[in-house]
N, C-alpha and C positions, 0 to 999 in steps of 0.2 A: 887782215884778210876779211873783208866785209862782203865778198861775193856770195850770192845766194844760189843754190842749186835749184833750177826750175824743173819740176817733175810734172809732165803732162798726164792727163787722165788716160787710162788704157781703154781702148775700144774693143779689142778682141783678144782671145786666148790663143796660145800656141806652144809648141815644144820649146824647152829651154836648153837641153843638152849639157847641163852643168854637172860637176861632181858634187856629191852630197857628203856633208860632214856636220858635226855638232859643235855648237859654241854655247857658252854661258853668257847670258845677258841680264842686266839688272831689270827688275820688275818695272821701274819707272821708264826705262828705255823701251821696253816692250809695249807699254801703254801708249807712249808717244808714237811708236811705229805702227801700232794698230789704228790709232786715230788717223795717221797719214794714209794708211792703206784704205780706209773707208773713204777719205776725202778724194783720193786719186783713182779709186776703183782698181787698185793693183794689189797683188798678194804681198804678204810680208816678205816672202822670199824674193820677189822681184825688187822690192824697195831696198832690201839689204844689198842685193847685187848692184843696183844703181848707186847707192850711197858709198859702198866700198870702192867701186870703180872710180867714182869722183874723188874720194879721199886719196886713193893711191896715185891717181894722175895729178893731183894738186898738192902732193906732199913734197917736202924738201928735207933732206937729211943734212944737218950741219954739224 
């Protein structure tokens, strides 16, 4: 699976309407996520939602 997820830069803010919950994430992953957030002008939360949705939609259980 060599497909890349393309994340566009965000232009404006808006309401998300999602449920809030906590997760534990490795420091290294948070650093990478923060770097991506700066590059795309998106919040960490937005990126987590984009990445999770992509992963769920492109997963296969065997």
